[in-house]
C-alpha positions as semicolon CSV with decimal commas, in nm:
position;residue;x (nm);y (nm);z (nm)
1;X;5,853;19,750;-5,164
2;X;5,695;19,490;-4,940
3;X;5,447;19,207;-4,958
4;X;5,130;19,263;-4,757
5;X;5,130;18,892;-4,680
6;X;5,456;18,944;-4,493
7;X;5,334;19,231;-4,276
8;X;4,965;19,152;-4,239
9;X;4,843;19,129;-3,877
10;X;4,563;18,880;-3,822
11;X;4,242;19,017;-3,663
12;X;4,236;18,952;-3,290
13;X;3,930;18,868;-3,087
14;X;3,869;19,135;-2,823
15;X;3,791;18,873;-2,561
16;X;4,133;18,716;-2,614
17;X;4,337;19,035;-2,584
18;X;4,149;19,206;-2,301
19;X;4,334;19,204;-1,970
20;X;4,247;18,921;-1,734
21;X;4,228;19,187;-1,461
22;X;3,952;19,390;-1,630
23;X;3,663;19,424;-1,389
24;X;3,409;19,378;-1,669
25;X;3,569;19,064;-1,815
26;X;3,343;18,833;-1,604
27;X;3,032;19,017;-1,731
28;X;2,845;18,776;-1,960
29;X;2,691;19,059;-2,164
30;X;3,033;19,211;-2,240
31;X;3,195;18,874;-2,302
32;X;2,920;18,763;-2,540
33;X;2,991;19,049;-2,781
34;X;3,369;19,050;-2,721
35;X;3,386;18,690;-2,840
36;X;3,244;18,787;-3,179
37;X;3,426;19,118;-3,218
38;X;3,774;19,144;-3,368
39;X;4,032;19,424;-3,379
40;X;4,178;19,518;-3,718
41;X;4,534;19,653;-3,678
42;X;4,755;19,854;-3,909
43;X;5,026;19,652;-4,090
44;X;5,241;19,962;-4,148
45;X;5,359;20,292;-4,004
46;X;5,193;20,592;-4,171
47;X;5,129;20,959;-4,098
48;X;4,857;21,173;-4,257
49;X;4,909;21,552;-4,266
50;X;4,596;21,742;-4,368
51;X;4,584;22,081;-4,532
52;X;4,325;22,277;-4,732
53;X;4,465;22,138;-5,058
54;X;4,473;21,769;-4,966
55;X;4,665;21,515;-4,764
56;X;5,034;21,443;-4,747
57;X;5,137;21,100;-4,627
58;X;5,462;20,976;-4,479
59;X;5,585;20,759;-4,649
60;X;5,495;20,947;-4,966
61;X;5,410;20,632;-5,166
62;X;5,102;20,566;-4,949
63;X;4,927;20,867;-5,098
64;X;4,822;20,661;-5,402
65;X;4,598;20,452;-5,176
66;X;4,402;20,753;-5,054
67;X;4,050;20,821;-5,178
68;X;3,925;21,174;-5,120
69;X;3,565;21,213;-5,227
70;X;3,418;21,549;-5,320
71;X;3,347;21,743;-5,004
72;X;3,585;21,532;-4,797
73;X;3,717;21,838;-4,612
74;X;3,467;22,082;-4,463
75;X;3,485;22,343;-4,189
76;X;3,362;22,092;-3,932
77;X;3,496;21,759;-4,058
78;X;3,756;21,576;-4,269
79;X;3,681;21,224;-4,392
80;X;3,949;21,014;-4,558
81;X;3,933;20,669;-4,712
82;X;4,250;20,462;-4,733
83;X;4,154;20,191;-4,980
84;X;4,325;19,901;-5,157
85;X;4,608;19,856;-4,910
86;X;4,376;19,793;-4,615
87;X;4,076;19,619;-4,769
88;X;3,945;19,323;-4,572
89;X;3,705;19,073;-4,723
90;X;3,509;18,838;-4,495
91;X;3,280;18,566;-4,622
92;X;3,085;18,270;-4,489
93;X;2,880;17,981;-4,629
94;X;2,625;18,047;-4,358
95;X;2,313;18,249;-4,446
96;X;2,225;18,590;-4,304
97;X;2,566;18,684;-4,170
98;X;2,613;19,055;-4,099
99;X;2,944;19,236;-4,050
100;X;2,958;19,554;-3,844
101;X;3,264;19,779;-3,866
102;X;3,290;20,021;-3,577
103;X;3,533;20,264;-3,416
104;X;3,792;20,136;-3,173
105;X;3,815;20,385;-2,887
106;X;4,195;20,355;-2,868
107;X;4,229;20,544;-3,199
108;X;4,149;20,869;-3,021
109;X;4,520;20,885;-2,932
110;X;4,600;20,861;-3,305
111;X;4,370;21,159;-3,378
112;X;4,100;20,974;-3,576
113;X;3,791;20,757;-3,544
114;X;3,653;20,514;-3,801
115;X;3,329;20,567;-3,991
116;X;3,080;20,305;-3,869
117;X;2,884;20,079;-4,108
118;X;2,729;19,736;-4,145
119;X;2,586;19,514;-4,418
120;X;2,480;19,159;-4,496
121;X;2,777;18,967;-4,643
122;X;2,553;18,675;-4,735
123;X;2,348;18,874;-4,986
124;X;2,588;19,151;-5,093
125;X;2,950;19,091;-5,006
126;X;3,221;19,349;-5,060
127;X;3,547;19,444;-4,888
128;X;3,548;19,659;-4,578
129;X;3,736;19,976;-4,659
130;X;3,910;20,193;-4,403
131;X;3,725;20,526;-4,389
132;X;3,795;20,760;-4,098
133;X;3,741;21,110;-3,963
134;X;4,014;21,333;-3,830
135;X;3,951;21,451;-3,473
136;X;4,173;21,760;-3,493
137;X;4,247;21,863;-3,852
138;X;4,535;22,088;-3,745
139;X;4,731;21,790;-3,609
140;X;4,874;21,489;-3,793
141;X;4,716;21,147;-3,780
142;X;4,996;20,917;-3,672
143;X;4,950;20,541;-3,699
144;X;5,212;20,282;-3,605
145;X;5,224;19,919;-3,708
146;X;5,010;19,721;-3,467
147;X;4,785;20,016;-3,373
148;X;4,413;19,933;-3,384
149;X;4,227;20,089;-3,677
150;X;3,874;19,966;-3,608
151;X;3,678;19,668;-3,482
152;X;3,445;19,430;-3,667
153;X;3,160;19,228;-3,516
154;X;2,977;18,939;-3,679
155;X;2,608;18,870;-3,632
156;X;2,452;18,536;-3,729
157;X;2,108;18,379;-3,682
158;X;2,241;18,194;-3,379
159;X;2,428;18,450;-3,173
160;X;2,544;18,184;-2,930
161;X;2,759;18,011;-3,191
162;X;3,127;18,103;-3,171
163;X;3,283;18,307;-3,450
164;X;3,610;18,174;-3,590
165;X;3,810;18,355;-3,859
166;X;4,038;18,160;-4,088
167;X;4,255;18,304;-4,362
168;X;4,177;18,136;-4,695
169;X;4,232;18,209;-5,064
170;X;3,939;18,402;-5,211
171;X;3,728;18,167;-5,423
172;X;3,723;18,268;-5,790
173;X;3,348;18,308;-5,803
174;X;3,345;18,532;-5,495
175;X;3,629;18,740;-5,631
176;X;3,449;18,792;-5,960
177;X;3,122;18,874;-5,786
178;X;3,291;19,129;-5,558
179;X;3,463;19,301;-5,852
180;X;3,131;19,334;-6,030
181;X;2,954;19,462;-5,723
182;X;3,219;19,722;-5,650
183;X;3,171;19,851;-6,006
184;X;2,792;19,837;-6,005
185;X;2,743;20,015;-5,675
186;X;2,878;20,338;-5,825
187;X;2,597;20,349;-6,082
188;X;2,342;20,600;-5,958
189;X;2,050;20,429;-6,133
190;X;2,117;20,110;-5,937
191;X;2,160;20,262;-5,592
192;X;1,808;20,162;-5,470
193;X;1,865;19,801;-5,581
194;X;2,214;19,790;-5,424
195;X;2,073;19,928;-5,100
196;X;1,797;19,666;-5,104
197;X;2,040;19,380;-5,146
198;X;2,293;19,504;-4,889
199;X;2,033;19,511;-4,613
200;X;1,806;19,225;-4,712
201;X;1,809;18,893;-4,533
202;X;1,929;18,595;-4,736
203;X;1,584;18,442;-4,738
204;X;1,441;18,752;-4,911
205;X;1,693;18,763;-5,193
206;X;1,581;18,606;-5,518
207;X;1,800;18,324;-5,638
208;X;1,824;18,472;-5,989
209;X;2,097;18,732;-6,017
210;X;1,936;19,073;-6,074
211;X;2,236;19,179;-6,283
212;X;2,242;18,876;-6,512
213;X;2,196;19,092;-6,819
214;X;2,516;19,282;-6,751
215;X;2,751;18,997;-6,819
216;X;2,759;18,670;-7,003
217;X;2,679;18,362;-6,800
218;X;2,920;18,072;-6,814
């Protein structure tokens, strides 16, 4: 057993880790995005072996963190989600902050690429889960500690402001809200409302909680 706090690798800003000799480093357009984009790296060694019946992981105990939705493995594609162990939660007091998770091209050598997504963390915050597609289903997906998994970019109203990430304890209210949202989003009848909140700007969201009837207010 291990503590994730002991093995966790902090997100690294792409601008900081890119080689000083890169010919595009002086490009202001590249640098502008690289300064607000961070690489998420694996804290552990793990191998995924796919077959028609499921997925076998090495070490074996990591299998309990896998989420395989119905239809995850088709003739043309295999999509896996490795939840819980690799959930990242980002939050900000600033309004209208968007997070964009995107593939990191270096993962091609690991035989996978991440499923891309984005949403507004100011109006509908939730953890970023690690969902990915196998490139060649006949070969294992081999990930070593420190290998990039995906990248995340942050978009704010003022795109010239620097983005700084700091590790902090999750506030109780945010934790409770996220737990409720993760449960609610699975309800089919609420999918249109969840979609509306995830992609709405902060200024458009009503101050009254739309789910206030689902739990007792303090």
